[in-house]
KEKE-3310 file (N, C-alpha, C; in steps of 0.2 Angstrom, whole numbers, plus 5000, padded with zeros to 4 digits):
npx = (5199:5184:5173:5161:5147:5140:5124:5118:5115:5099:5089:5083:5072:5067:5056:5051:5042:5036:5030:5032:5031:5047:5041:5032:5040:5051:5041:5037:5050:5053:5039:5042:5055:5048:5039:5047:5054:5041:5038:5049:5061:5067:5063:5068:5069:5063:5052:5046:5035:5031:5020:5015:5003:4999:4986:4972:4960:4960:4953:4961:4974:4987:4999:5002:5014:5019:5031:5037:5050:5049:5055:5053:5040:5039:5040:5028:5015:5008:4995:4990:4978:4976:4969:4979:4997:5001:4991:4988:5002:5000:4988:4993:5004:4998:4990:4998:5005:4996:4993:5006:5007:4997:4999:5011:5007:4995:4998:4992:4983:4970:4951:4946:4954:4952:4941:4943:4950:4943:4950:4958:4971:4966:4962:4970:4963:4966:4966:4961:4968:4981:4986:4999:5008:5016:5024:5033:5033:5043:5040:5042:5032:5026:5024:5011:4995:4979:4974:4986:4991:4980:4983:4995:4992:4985:4993:5002:4996:4988:4978:4977:4984:4996:5000:5006:4999:4998:4992:4986:4995:4993:4995:4987:4975:4972:4960:4954:4936:4928:4915:4911:4917:4927:4935:4940:4945:4953:4957:4969:4967:4950:4948:4943:4933:4933:4942:4949:4946:4946:4947:4945:4934:4935:4930:4930:4931:4919:4923:4938:4954:4952:4959:4969:4978:4990:4983:4969:4968:4969:4959:4949:4950:4949:4934:4927:4931:4937:4951:4959:4965:4964:4972:4978:4993:4993:5003:5014:5005:5004:4998:4994:4994:4986:4986:4977:4986:4989:4992:4985:4991:4996:5000:5009:5010:5020:5024:5040:5049:5050:5054:5050:5045:5047:5050:5045:5041:5029)
npy = (5012:5005:5004:4994:4999:4987:4983:4987:4972:4964:4966:4954:4947:4935:4930:4920:4915:4907:4888:4880:4868:4863:4862:4874:4883:4883:4886:4900:4908:4904:4910:4924:4926:4926:4936:4946:4945:4947:4959:4965:4976:4990:4987:4989:4983:4967:4959:4948:4941:4927:4924:4912:4910:4904:4905:4895:4901:4909:4910:4912:4909:4910:4923:4932:4945:4957:4966:4978:4989:5002:5011:5029:5026:5021:5013:5000:4990:4975:4965:4951:4937:4920:4902:4892:4893:4893:4899:4912:4918:4917:4926:4937:4942:4941:4950:4964:4963:4967:4980:4987:4988:4996:5007:5011:5012:5021:5028:5029:5018:5016:5015:5003:4999:5007:5001:4988:4973:4957:4946:4952:4951:4943:4949:4943:4932:4940:4941:4953:4958:4952:4960:4971:4986:4983:4987:5003:5017:5028:5043:5054:5063:5064:5077:5082:5083:5081:5072:5065:5060:5050:5042:5038:5029:5020:5014:5008:4999:5001:5003:5015:5032:5042:5060:5076:5089:5099:5110:5115:5112:5103:5088:5074:5060:5049:5036:5022:5018:5005:4993:4998:5006:5022:5035:5041:5057:5062:5076:5085:5098:5108:5114:5127:5126:5113:5097:5098:5087:5079:5067:5056:5048:5056:5060:5071:5071:5081:5083:5087:5076:5067:5073:5062:5051:5037:5027:5030:5031:5017:5012:5016:5011:4998:4997:5004:4993:4997:4999:5009:5023:5039:5051:5065:5070:5075:5080:5085:5088:5083:5074:5056:5039:5024:5008:4992:4978:4963:4952:4953:4962:4979:4993:5008:5023:5038:5055:5062:5070:5088:5088:5097:5101:5092:5083:5066:5047:5036)
npz = (4852:4855:4870:4875:4883:4897:4903:4920:4929:4931:4945:4954:4966:4977:4990:5002:5015:5029:5029:5016:5002:4992:4979:4977:4981:4970:4961:4962:4961:4948:4941:4944:4936:4925:4923:4924:4910:4902:4906:4900:4892:4901:4914:4931:4942:4953:4965:4973:4986:4995:5007:5019:5030:5047:5053:5056:5055:5044:5028:5016:5016:5008:5006:4992:4988:4976:4967:4956:4948:4937:4924:4920:4925:4938:4955:4956:4964:4970:4981:4985:4991:4993:4990:4989:4987:4974:4966:4973:4968:4955:4953:4960:4951:4938:4939:4942:4930:4922:4928:4925:4913:4908:4914:4907:4895:4897:4906:4918:4931:4930:4933:4938:4947:4959:4966:4979:4978:4978:4983:4992:5005:5022:5038:5052:5065:5081:5100:5109:5121:5117:5106:5099:5094:5082:5072:5068:5059:5053:5043:5029:5023:5007:4996:4989:4978:4981:4970:4965:4975:4978:4967:4968:4979:4973:4963:4973:4978:4989:5004:5011:5011:5016:5017:5011:5009:4995:4993:5005:5015:5025:5035:5027:5023:5009:5006:5003:4998:5005:5005:4994:4984:4976:4981:4998:5007:5020:5031:5043:5048:5048:5033:5021:5008:4995:4989:4972:4960:4945:4938:4946:4957:4970:4987:5000:5017:5030:5042:5053:5056:5072:5087:5096:5108:5107:5115:5113:5101:5096:5105:5097:5085:5088:5091:5080:5069:5058:5045:5048:5057:5055:5064:5074:5084:5101:5105:5096:5086:5072:5060:5060:5057:5063:5061:5055:5055:5043:5051:5064:5072:5077:5065:5065:5057:5057:5054:5051:5066:5066:5052:5041:5026:5014:5000:5000:5002:5007)
capx = (5195:5176:5170:5153:5143:5134:5117:5118:5112:5092:5090:5075:5074:5060:5056:5047:5039:5032:5032:5030:5034:5051:5040:5031:5046:5054:5038:5038:5055:5051:5035:5047:5059:5043:5037:5053:5053:5035:5039:5055:5066:5062:5060:5075:5071:5057:5051:5040:5036:5025:5018:5010:5000:4997:4980:4968:4953:4961:4951:4966:4981:4994:4998:5008:5016:5023:5033:5042:5051:5049:5057:5047:5033:5042:5037:5022:5014:5000:4996:4984:4978:4971:4970:4986:5002:5003:4985:4990:5006:4998:4985:4997:5010:4995:4988:5003:5008:4991:4992:5011:5006:4991:5003:5016:5004:4988:5001:4987:4980:4961:4947:4943:4960:4949:4939:4947:4950:4939:4957:4962:4971:4960:4965:4969:4960:4969:4961:4963:4974:4987:4989:5003:5012:5021:5029:5033:5035:5043:5040:5043:5027:5027:5020:5006:4988:4975:4973:4993:4991:4976:4986:5001:4988:4983:4999:5006:4988:4987:4973:4977:4992:4997:5004:5007:4992:5000:4987:4984:5002:4995:4995:4982:4974:4967:4961:4948:4929:4927:4917:4907:4921:4927:4941:4939:4952:4954:4963:4971:4962:4947:4949:4938:4932:4933:4947:4946:4948:4942:4947:4944:4929:4936:4925:4931:4926:4918:4927:4944:4956:4952:4966:4970:4984:4990:4979:4962:4967:4969:4951:4943:4952:4945:4926:4925:4932:4940:4956:4964:4962:4969:4972:4983:4996:4993:5009:5016:4999:5006:4994:4998:4990:4987:4981:4978:4991:4986:4995:4982:4993:4994:5005:5010:5015:5019:5029:5047:5049:5055:5058:5049:5040:5052:5047:5046:5035:5025)
capy = (5006:5007:5001:4992:4999:4983:4987:4983:4964:4966:4963:4950:4944:4931:4929:4913:4916:4901:4882:4879:4866:4865:4864:4879:4890:4885:4890:4906:4909:4902:4914:4931:4927:4926:4943:4950:4942:4950:4967:4968:4983:4997:4985:4989:4977:4965:4959:4944:4939:4923:4921:4906:4912:4901:4904:4891:4905:4915:4906:4913:4909:4911:4929:4937:4952:4958:4973:4981:4995:5003:5017:5032:5025:5021:5007:4997:4985:4972:4962:4946:4932:4915:4896:4890:4896:4895:4903:4918:4920:4920:4930:4945:4942:4943:4958:4967:4962:4972:4987:4989:4988:5001:5013:5012:5015:5027:5033:5027:5011:5015:5016:4998:4998:5009:4995:4983:4966:4952:4944:4956:4946:4945:4950:4937:4935:4939:4943:4961:4958:4951:4965:4977:4990:4976:4992:5010:5017:5036:5044:5061:5062:5066:5086:5080:5087:5073:5067:5063:5055:5045:5038:5034:5024:5015:5012:5005:4995:5002:5005:5021:5034:5049:5064:5082:5093:5103:5116:5118:5112:5101:5080:5071:5054:5047:5030:5018:5016:4998:4990:5004:5010:5027:5036:5046:5061:5065:5081:5086:5101:5110:5118:5130:5123:5104:5097:5097:5080:5079:5060:5050:5049:5058:5063:5074:5071:5085:5084:5086:5071:5070:5073:5055:5049:5030:5022:5032:5028:5010:5011:5018:5006:4991:4999:5005:4990:5000:4995:5012:5027:5043:5056:5071:5068:5079:5082:5089:5090:5080:5068:5050:5033:5018:5004:4986:4973:4957:4946:4954:4967:4986:4997:5016:5028:5044:5060:5062:5078:5094:5087:5101:5099:5090:5076:5059:5043:5032)
capz = (4855:4858:4875:4876:4890:4900:4907:4926:4929:4934:4952:4954:4972:4978:4997:5005:5023:5031:5028:5010:4998:4989:4972:4978:4982:4964:4956:4964:4957:4939:4939:4945:4931:4918:4925:4921:4903:4899:4907:4895:4894:4908:4922:4935:4948:4954:4970:4974:4993:4996:5015:5022:5036:5052:5057:5053:5054:5038:5021:5010:5019:5005:5003:4988:4986:4971:4964:4949:4948:4929:4921:4918:4930:4946:4958:4955:4970:4970:4987:4985:4994:4989:4995:4988:4986:4965:4964:4974:4964:4947:4954:4961:4944:4933:4940:4942:4925:4918:4928:4923:4904:4908:4917:4903:4890:4898:4912:4924:4932:4929:4937:4942:4953:4964:4969:4981:4975:4982:4985:4997:5011:5025:5044:5056:5072:5088:5104:5110:5126:5114:5100:5100:5089:5078:5067:5068:5052:5052:5036:5026:5018:5001:4995:4982:4978:4984:4966:4965:4983:4976:4961:4971:4982:4968:4960:4978:4981:4996:5006:5011:5010:5021:5012:5014:5004:4992:4993:5011:5018:5031:5034:5024:5021:5005:5007:4998:5002:5003:4998:4989:4979:4978:4987:5003:5008:5028:5034:5048:5052:5043:5027:5017:5000:4994:4985:4965:4957:4939:4936:4951:4962:4977:4992:5005:5024:5031:5049:5054:5061:5078:5091:5099:5111:5103:5118:5111:5094:5097:5106:5090:5080:5090:5092:5074:5066:5052:5045:5051:5062:5055:5070:5077:5090:5106:5107:5090:5082:5066:5055:5062:5055:5066:5056:5058:5053:5043:5058:5069:5076:5074:5063:5066:5053:5059:5052:5055:5068:5063:5045:5036:5020:5009:4996:5003:4999:5012)
cpx = (5189:5175:5162:5150:5137:5128:5118:5114:5104:5093:5081:5077:5066:5062:5051:5048:5035:5033:5029:5034:5040:5047:5037:5035:5049:5050:5037:5044:5056:5047:5039:5050:5053:5041:5041:5054:5048:5036:5043:5058:5063:5063:5069:5076:5062:5058:5045:5042:5030:5024:5013:5008:4998:4989:4975:4961:4954:4959:4957:4972:4987:4993:5003:5009:5020:5024:5039:5042:5054:5052:5052:5040:5035:5040:5030:5022:5008:5001:4989:4984:4975:4973:4977:4990:5004:4997:4986:4995:5006:4991:4987:5002:5004:4991:4994:5006:5004:4992:4999:5010:4999:4994:5008:5011:4998:4993:4996:4985:4972:4957:4945:4948:4956:4944:4943:4946:4945:4945:4960:4963:4967:4965:4965:4967:4965:4966:4965:4968:4981:4990:4992:5004:5017:5027:5028:5038:5036:5044:5042:5038:5029:5022:5017:4999:4986:4974:4979:4994:4987:4979:4992:4998:4987:4988:5003:5002:4990:4979:4972:4984:4991:5002:5004:5002:4996:4998:4988:4992:5002:4993:4989:4982:4969:4966:4954:4943:4927:4920:4913:4911:4922:4934:4940:4946:4949:4960:4964:4967:4957:4949:4943:4939:4935:4940:4944:4950:4944:4942:4946:4937:4932:4930:4928:4927:4926:4923:4934:4948:4954:4959:4966:4977:4985:4985:4972:4961:4967:4963:4947:4945:4948:4936:4924:4925:4934:4948:4962:4962:4968:4968:4978:4985:4996:4998:5012:5011:4999:5000:4996:4992:4991:4981:4981:4982:4988:4987:4990:4985:4991:5001:5004:5014:5014:5026:5034:5046:5053:5058:5056:5044:5043:5048:5050:5039:5035:5027)
cpy = (5008:5002:4999:4993:4992:4987:4982:4977:4969:4963:4961:4947:4940:4929:4923:4916:4910:4895:4882:4872:4867:4866:4870:4885:4890:4889:4898:4910:4909:4909:4921:4931:4928:4934:4947:4950:4947:4956:4970:4974:4989:4994:4983:4984:4975:4962:4955:4943:4935:4923:4915:4909:4905:4900:4900:4895:4909:4909:4908:4914:4910:4918:4932:4942:4954:4966:4974:4988:4999:5009:5021:5031:5024:5014:5006:4991:4981:4966:4957:4942:4928:4909:4894:4894:4899:4899:4910:4921:4922:4925:4937:4946:4944:4949:4964:4969:4968:4977:4991:4991:4996:5008:5015:5015:5021:5031:5034:5021:5010:5013:5010:4996:5001:5005:4989:4976:4962:4947:4947:4953:4950:4947:4944:4938:4934:4943:4950:4961:4956:4956:4971:4981:4987:4981:4997:5012:5026:5037:5051:5060:5066:5074:5082:5084:5080:5070:5064:5059:5049:5040:5032:5028:5018:5012:5007:4998:4995:5004:5012:5025:5042:5052:5071:5085:5097:5109:5120:5117:5107:5092:5079:5064:5052:5038:5028:5017:5010:4996:4994:5005:5018:5029:5042:5050:5064:5071:5083:5090:5104:5115:5121:5128:5117:5104:5096:5091:5077:5072:5056:5053:5050:5063:5065:5074:5078:5087:5084:5080:5073:5069:5067:5054:5042:5026:5025:5029:5022:5008:5011:5012:4999:4992:4999:4999:4991:4998:5001:5018:5032:5050:5060:5069:5074:5081:5088:5091:5089:5075:5062:5044:5028:5013:4996:4981:4967:4950:4947:4960:4975:4989:5004:5019:5034:5048:5061:5070:5082:5093:5091:5098:5096:5084:5070:5053:5039:5026)
cpz = (4858:4864:4875:4883:4893:4904:4914:4926:4933:4940:4953:4963:4973:4987:4999:5013:5023:5027:5021:5005:4994:4981:4971:4978:4974:4960:4956:4959:4949:4939:4939:4940:4924:4918:4922:4913:4900:4899:4901:4897:4898:4914:4923:4938:4949:4961:4970:4982:4995:5005:5015:5030:5040:5052:5053:5051:5047:5032:5016:5014:5016:5003:4998:4986:4981:4968:4960:4952:4941:4928:4918:4922:4936:4949:4957:4960:4967:4976:4987:4987:4990:4994:4995:4985:4977:4964:4968:4971:4958:4948:4954:4955:4938:4933:4940:4934:4921:4920:4926:4916:4905:4911:4911:4898:4890:4903:4918:4925:4929:4933:4941:4948:4960:4968:4973:4979:4981:4984:4989:5003:5017:5035:5049:5064:5078:5093:5105:5115:5122:5108:5104:5094:5086:5074:5068:5061:5053:5046:5035:5022:5012:4999:4988:4983:4979:4977:4964:4970:4982:4971:4965:4974:4978:4966:4966:4981:4987:4998:5009:5011:5012:5015:5014:5009:5003:4993:5001:5017:5023:5028:5032:5023:5015:5006:5002:5001:5000:5008:4993:4983:4981:4983:4991:5006:5016:5028:5040:5052:5045:5038:5024:5010:5001:4989:4978:4963:4951:4937:4940:4956:4970:4981:4998:5011:5027:5038:5048:5057:5068:5083:5096:5102:5107:5108:5115:5103:5093:5099:5101:5086:5080:5089:5086:5069:5059:5051:5048:5054:5058:5061:5070:5083:5095:5107:5102:5085:5074:5066:5058:5059:5060:5063:5057:5053:5048:5047:5065:5073:5075:5070:5065:5061:5055:5056:5056:5059:5065:5055:5040:5031:5014:5006:4999:4999:5006:5011)
residu = (MET:THR:ARG:LEU:ARG:ARG:ARG:PRO:ALA:LEU:ASP:VAL:ARG:VAL:GLU:ILE:ARG:GLY:GLU:LEU:PRO:ARG:GLU:ASP:ALA:GLU:TYR:VAL:ARG:THR:ARG:ALA:LEU:ASP:LEU:VAL:ALA:VAL:LEU:GLY:PRO:GLY:THR:ARG:SER:ALA:ARG:VAL:ARG:LEU:THR:ARG:LEU:ARG:ASP:ARG:GLY:VAL:GLY:ARG:PRO:ALA:VAL:ALA:GLN:ALA:GLY:VAL:GLU:LEU:ASP:GLU:VAL:GLY:PRO:VAL:ARG:VAL:GLN:LEU:ALA:ALA:VAL:THR:ALA:ARG:GLU:ALA:VAL:ASP:LEU:ALA:LEU:GLY:THR:LEU:THR:GLY:ARG:ALA:GLY:ARG:LEU:ARG:GLU:HIS:GLY:HIS:ILE:GLY:LEU:ALA:ALA:VAL:HIS:GLU:SER:ALA:TYR:ARG:PRO:GLN:PHE:ALA:ALA:ARG:PRO:LEU:ALA:GLU:ARG:ARG:ILE:ALA:ARG:ARG:LYS:PRO:VAL:VAL:PRO:ALA:LEU:ARG:THR:PRO:GLU:GLN:ALA:ALA:ARG:ASP:MET:LEU:ARG:LEU:ASP:ARG:GLY:PHE:HIS:LEU:PHE:THR:ASP:GLU:GLY:SER:GLY:GLN:ASP:SER:VAL:VAL:HIS:ARG:HIS:SER:PRO:LEU:GLY:GLY:ILE:GLY:LEU:LEU:ARG:ALA:LEU:ARG:THR:GLU:GLY:GLY:ALA:VAL:CYS:GLU:THR:LEU:PRO:LEU:ASP:GLU:HIS:PRO:GLU:PRO:ALA:PRO:CYS:LEU:ASP:LEU:ARG:GLN:ALA:ALA:ARG:GLN:LEU:TRP:LEU:THR:GLY:ARG:PRO:PHE:VAL:PHE:HIS:THR:ASP:PRO:GLY:ASP:GLY:ARG:GLY:ARG:VAL:LEU:TYR:ARG:ARG:TYR:ASP:GLY:HIS:TYR:GLY:LEU:ILE:ALA:PRO:VAL:PRO:ASP:ALA:GLY:ARG:ARG:ASP:GLY:SER:VAL)
# end
């Protein structure tokens, strides 16, 4: 007797945050299933999270984050914001479908993704005295070349990406240059010779990351108005990223102490 092997059920998850009409919530679930149908075989899982921000000062309060796990490609993620929930979901899922298709066909997303979308979520206005580190994320930075790290950043739709440089072995960050486009490279320490990248517009910063404690890093984040500060910790010398969250608070990404140089993902 021959036993037929059943393919595991596809994992599709929808998460709603904030107050939304029931019709909008049902619309998100329907569109999530449509996404899976369009992407077809090779799709392992799909996630859609829709958040409705309460800050009235934000012009695009509906934030949609969509992600899929694809065979031979890995995770692909998009996060965009719009005025209405349905518009945000349509934008995110449409962009995700296009990027997933390009990854499958060409192996890369393309240079258009280097430029941040005009529909990037906005930072909520929060008084300085109320800001705090709302999330601490310990990571084992993946061992990558700068070009590989930049492609990871674009595939996950991040503004920056912490990794371990394959050539120098030091903590490094690639990030989007906004709004001019291009990709920047920051290293924990100064190195001889620049990074070589033949297919992406990569620009290496000449100065190493500053050595700052958390209070100093938060002050620099506030003074510069930038989305993140890459710095080395005075205690262990490892590179860390203090960044602005869209809710107005801060987040901290720090390498796991004594974790060695194993591969991992930020």
